[in-house]
C-alpha positions as CSV (number, residue, x, y, z in Angstrom):
1,M,-28.9,-98.1,278.9
2,F,-25.2,-97.2,279.5
3,H,-24.2,-98.5,276.1
4,I,-27.0,-96.5,274.4
5,L,-25.9,-93.4,276.1
6,Q,-22.3,-94.0,274.9
7,I,-23.6,-94.4,271.3
8,L,-25.6,-91.1,271.5
9,L,-22.6,-89.2,272.9
10,S,-20.4,-90.7,270.1
11,I,-22.9,-89.5,267.4
12,S,-23.1,-86.1,269.0
13,S,-19.3,-85.7,269.0
14,T,-19.1,-86.8,265.3
15,A,-21.8,-84.2,264.3
16,I,-19.9,-81.4,266.1
17,A,-16.6,-82.4,264.5
18,A,-18.3,-82.4,261.1
19,N,-19.5,-78.8,261.7
20,I,-16.0,-77.7,262.5
21,A,-14.7,-78.9,259.2
22,E,-17.4,-77.1,257.2
23,P,-15.7,-74.3,255.2
24,G,-18.5,-71.8,255.6
25,N,-18.8,-72.1,259.4
26,Y,-17.5,-69.0,261.0
27,Y,-18.1,-70.0,264.6
28,Q,-15.7,-70.8,267.4
29,Y,-15.3,-74.3,268.8
30,T,-12.3,-73.5,271.1
31,Q,-12.1,-76.9,272.8
32,F,-11.3,-78.5,269.4
33,Q,-8.6,-76.1,268.4
34,A,-5.2,-77.4,267.3
35,P,-1.8,-75.7,267.2
36,L,-0.8,-73.8,264.1
37,S,0.7,-76.2,261.5
38,W,2.6,-74.2,258.8
39,E,3.1,-77.4,256.8
40,T,-0.6,-77.9,256.5
41,I,-1.4,-74.3,255.8
42,I,1.3,-73.9,253.2
43,S,0.5,-77.2,251.4
44,S,-3.2,-76.5,251.0
45,S,-2.7,-72.8,250.2
46,L,-0.1,-73.4,247.5
47,E,-2.3,-76.1,245.9
48,S,-5.1,-73.5,245.6
49,A,-2.6,-70.8,244.3
50,I,-1.3,-73.1,241.6
51,D,-4.7,-74.2,240.5
52,S,-5.8,-70.5,240.2
53,C,-2.6,-69.5,238.5
54,Q,-3.0,-72.2,235.8
55,Q,-6.6,-71.4,235.2
56,S,-5.8,-67.7,234.8
57,F,-2.8,-68.2,232.4
58,K,-4.3,-71.2,230.5
59,W,-4.3,-69.3,227.2
60,Q,-1.1,-67.3,227.7
61,R,2.5,-68.2,226.6
62,W,3.5,-68.6,230.2
63,N,0.9,-71.0,231.4
64,C,2.1,-71.3,235.0
65,P,3.7,-74.8,235.0
66,S,3.7,-76.3,238.5
67,G,7.5,-76.9,238.6
68,D,8.2,-73.3,237.5
69,F,5.7,-71.9,240.1
70,I,7.5,-73.8,242.9
71,E,10.9,-72.8,241.6
72,R,9.9,-69.1,241.5
73,R,8.4,-69.1,244.9
74,S,11.4,-70.7,246.5
75,S,14.1,-68.7,244.8
76,P,13.2,-64.9,245.0
77,T,15.8,-62.9,246.8
78,E,16.4,-59.2,247.3
79,T,19.6,-59.4,245.2
80,R,17.9,-61.0,242.2
81,K,15.9,-58.9,239.7
82,L,12.3,-60.2,239.6
83,D,10.3,-60.3,236.4
84,R,6.5,-59.9,236.2
85,E,5.8,-63.7,236.7
86,D,8.1,-63.9,239.8
87,V,6.1,-61.1,241.4
88,Y,2.8,-62.7,240.5
89,V,3.8,-66.1,242.0
90,A,5.0,-64.5,245.2
91,S,1.9,-62.4,245.5
92,I,-0.7,-65.1,244.9
93,S,1.2,-67.5,247.2
94,M,1.2,-64.9,250.1
95,A,-2.5,-64.2,249.4
96,A,-3.4,-67.9,249.5
97,I,-1.5,-68.5,252.7
98,V,-2.9,-65.5,254.6
99,H,-6.4,-66.2,253.3
100,T,-6.3,-69.8,254.6
101,L,-4.8,-68.7,257.9
102,T,-7.4,-66.0,258.4
103,R,-10.3,-68.4,257.6
104,D,-9.0,-71.1,259.9
105,C,-8.4,-68.7,262.7
106,A,-11.9,-67.4,262.5
107,N,-13.4,-70.9,262.2
108,G,-11.7,-71.8,265.5
109,V,-9.5,-74.5,263.9
110,I,-6.2,-73.0,265.1
111,A,-5.4,-72.1,268.7
112,G,-4.1,-68.7,269.6
113,C,-5.6,-66.7,266.8
114,G,-9.0,-65.3,265.7
115,C,-11.5,-64.4,268.4
116,S,-10.4,-67.4,270.6
117,E,-11.9,-65.8,273.8
118,N,-15.4,-66.1,272.4
119,A,-17.8,-68.8,273.6
120,M,-19.1,-71.5,271.4
121,N,-21.6,-70.5,268.6
122,V,-20.6,-66.8,268.7
123,P,-19.8,-65.4,265.2
124,C,-16.2,-64.5,264.7
125,D,-14.9,-61.8,262.4
126,H,-12.2,-62.6,259.9
127,E,-9.0,-60.6,261.0
128,P,-6.5,-60.7,258.1
129,A,-4.2,-58.2,260.0
130,K,-3.6,-60.9,262.6
131,A,-2.9,-63.5,260.0
132,I,-0.5,-61.1,258.2
133,E,1.4,-60.6,261.4
134,L,1.8,-64.3,261.8
135,Y,2.9,-64.6,258.2
136,E,5.6,-61.9,258.7
137,Q,6.8,-63.7,261.8
138,R,7.2,-66.9,259.8
139,F,8.5,-65.6,256.5
140,G,9.9,-62.2,257.4
141,M,9.2,-58.8,255.8
142,G,11.3,-58.2,252.7
143,A,12.9,-55.0,251.5
144,G,12.8,-53.3,248.2
145,V,10.6,-54.9,245.5
146,I,9.7,-57.9,247.7
147,G,8.8,-55.7,250.7
148,H,6.6,-53.4,248.6
149,N,4.7,-56.2,247.0
150,Q,4.1,-57.8,250.4
151,R,2.6,-54.6,251.6
152,V,0.4,-54.4,248.4
153,V,-1.0,-58.0,249.1
154,A,-1.5,-57.1,252.8
155,A,-3.4,-54.0,251.9
156,L,-5.6,-55.9,249.3
157,L,-6.5,-58.5,251.9
158,E,-7.4,-55.9,254.6
159,Q,-9.6,-54.1,252.0
160,S,-11.3,-57.4,250.9
161,L,-13.6,-57.8,253.9
162,E,-17.4,-58.2,253.3
163,H,-20.3,-58.5,255.7
164,E,-21.9,-61.9,256.1
165,C,-25.1,-62.1,258.1
166,H,-26.8,-65.1,259.9
167,C,-30.2,-65.2,261.4
168,K,-29.9,-65.2,265.2
169,Q,-33.7,-65.2,265.9
170,Q,-36.3,-66.6,263.5
171,G,-39.9,-65.4,263.7
172,P,-43.1,-67.6,263.6
173,Q,-43.6,-66.8,259.9
174,G,-40.2,-68.0,259.0
175,N,-38.8,-64.5,258.7
176,C,-35.7,-63.4,260.5
177,L,-36.3,-61.1,263.5
178,K,-32.7,-60.5,264.4
179,E,-29.5,-60.8,262.3
180,E,-25.9,-61.1,263.5
181,C,-23.2,-60.1,261.0
182,V,-19.5,-60.8,260.8
183,K,-16.8,-59.6,258.5
184,V,-15.4,-62.3,256.2
185,L,-12.8,-62.2,253.4
186,K,-13.9,-62.4,249.9
187,P,-13.6,-65.9,248.3
188,F,-10.0,-66.6,247.2
189,E,-11.1,-66.8,243.6
190,S,-12.1,-63.1,243.8
191,L,-8.8,-62.1,245.3
192,A,-7.0,-64.0,242.6
193,Q,-8.8,-62.0,240.0
194,D,-7.8,-58.8,241.7
195,L,-4.1,-59.9,241.7
196,L,-4.4,-60.8,238.0
197,L,-5.5,-57.3,237.2
198,M,-2.5,-56.0,239.3
199,Y,-0.2,-58.3,237.3
200,D,-1.5,-56.8,234.1
201,D,-0.9,-53.3,235.4
202,A,2.3,-53.9,237.3
203,I,5.0,-51.2,237.1
204,Q,8.5,-51.9,235.9
205,L,11.1,-50.1,237.9
206,D,14.4,-48.5,236.7
207,S,17.2,-50.3,238.5
208,T,19.3,-47.2,238.2
209,T,17.0,-45.0,240.3
210,R,19.2,-43.3,242.9
211,N,16.8,-41.9,245.5
212,L,15.0,-45.1,246.5
213,K,13.1,-43.5,249.4
214,I,11.4,-40.9,247.1
215,M,10.7,-43.7,244.6
216,W,8.9,-45.9,247.1
217,Q,6.9,-43.0,248.5
218,N,5.5,-42.3,245.0
219,I,4.4,-45.9,244.3
220,P,0.8,-46.6,245.5
221,L,-0.1,-49.6,247.6
222,D,-2.4,-50.9,244.9
223,S,0.4,-51.4,242.3
224,L,2.8,-54.4,242.1
225,V,6.3,-53.7,240.9
226,Y,8.9,-55.7,239.0
227,M,12.4,-55.0,237.5
228,E,13.3,-57.6,234.8
229,D,11.7,-58.1,231.4
230,S,10.0,-61.5,231.1
231,P,11.3,-64.1,228.6
232,N,9.0,-64.6,225.5
233,Y,8.2,-68.2,226.7
234,C,7.9,-69.3,223.1
235,E,10.9,-71.6,223.3
236,P,11.4,-74.2,226.1
237,E,13.6,-73.2,229.1
238,S,16.9,-75.1,229.2
239,S,16.2,-76.7,232.6
240,G,12.6,-77.6,231.7
241,R,10.8,-75.0,233.8
242,W,8.5,-74.2,230.9
243,A,8.1,-76.2,227.6
244,G,7.5,-73.4,225.1
245,T,4.4,-73.1,222.9
246,R,5.1,-75.7,220.2
247,G,2.4,-78.4,220.6
248,R,0.2,-76.2,222.8
249,Q,-3.5,-76.2,222.0
250,C,-5.3,-73.0,221.1
251,T,-8.9,-72.2,220.2
252,K,-10.9,-70.0,217.9
253,L,-14.2,-70.1,219.7
254,S,-16.1,-66.9,219.3
255,G,-18.0,-67.0,222.6
256,S,-14.9,-67.3,224.8
257,S,-12.7,-64.8,226.6
258,V,-10.4,-62.4,224.7
259,E,-7.3,-64.4,225.7
260,E,-8.9,-67.6,224.5
261,R,-10.0,-66.0,221.1
262,L,-6.5,-64.7,220.5
263,S,-4.7,-67.8,221.8
264,C,-3.8,-69.1,218.3
265,Q,-2.3,-65.8,217.4
266,Q,-0.4,-65.4,220.7
267,L,0.7,-69.0,221.2
268,C,1.5,-69.9,217.6
269,R,1.9,-67.1,215.1
270,V,3.6,-64.6,217.4
271,C,6.1,-67.3,218.3
272,G,6.8,-68.2,214.6
273,F,4.7,-71.4,214.5
274,R,1.8,-72.4,212.3
275,V,-1.7,-73.4,213.4
276,R,-2.6,-77.0,212.7
277,S,-6.3,-77.9,212.7
278,Q,-7.5,-81.5,213.0
279,H,-10.6,-83.4,214.0
280,V,-10.4,-85.6,217.0
281,R,-12.8,-88.5,217.5
282,H,-14.6,-88.9,220.8
283,E,-16.8,-91.8,221.8
284,R,-19.4,-91.5,224.6
285,R,-22.4,-93.5,225.9
286,C,-25.7,-92.1,224.8
287,N,-29.4,-92.9,224.5
288,C,-29.3,-95.0,227.7
289,K,-32.4,-96.9,228.8
290,L,-33.3,-99.6,231.3
291,V,-34.0,-103.0,229.7
292,W,-36.2,-105.4,231.7
293,G,-36.3,-102.9,234.5
294,F,-32.8,-103.5,235.8
295,R,-30.2,-103.6,233.0
296,L,-28.8,-100.4,231.5
297,Q,-28.4,-100.4,227.7
298,C,-26.7,-97.6,225.8
299,D,-25.7,-96.7,222.3
300,V,-22.2,-95.4,221.4
301,C,-22.3,-91.9,220.0
302,V,-19.3,-90.6,218.0
303,Q,-18.5,-86.9,218.1
304,L,-15.8,-85.2,216.0
305,E,-14.2,-82.2,217.8
306,R,-12.1,-79.7,215.9
307,Q,-8.8,-78.9,217.7
308,H,-6.1,-76.4,216.9
309,S,-2.4,-76.6,218.0
310,C,0.9,-74.9,217.3
311,Y,3.5,-76.7,215.1
């Protein structure tokens, strides 16, 4: 009997731990909280930021290479003039870190943040303001262009809260008699789209402006700013941070996005390259069926795909 009880307790503990790891669970499990690990937060956040960046810039001349992304994030200083891509990398990196930190605090994963005084199974609001405060303690609050853009990202996060409701009491007919709602951040993908629009509309500053105080007072907190013109990205960078557009694939699909439809023009012709079209052979299994009730037998189907690239 004692051994059976131990097994039941072990299964129960495993189930509770699984619930804690569930991304959509906004409840507190304070006894399972761990100290804040910046290494873990930064690592997972930057992976999400790079993936989002590369998806957003897939059909543009600067396609967000991983090495260049990391270099830009680690090198911005207040004395160096930042271009539009520097500003985007810094902004989406901060947004990803604060988003992850806010979510983990509300989920009860991290000790000392979120609504940690609440009892188990009590909904917890997302509080990006607390996460931003922790971020500034860790990374500092920059001045000038860097400081302004940090405030822009902070304002975007604080304005990106939505209501998410859970049924607290269910009726006999399966209907919900009482709901309980919490404020949660929009999905990171949605925030990334907002930052992409800000990147497109970013304001270039004149470095000769004398009265900086008046200048900053007239720039709204929904506009990113930068100072340096971007390279054309057609040719490879000398240290290999980006490879240029020669050899890049483009597309002429009519049902795709504007950037995708114009990709051959932007990646190839604008950069002085021609567009090369060729058919690429792909083989795949098809017409599969079970033979004798247990063996899978398939045909090999050949498909020719038309691809376009710069040369």
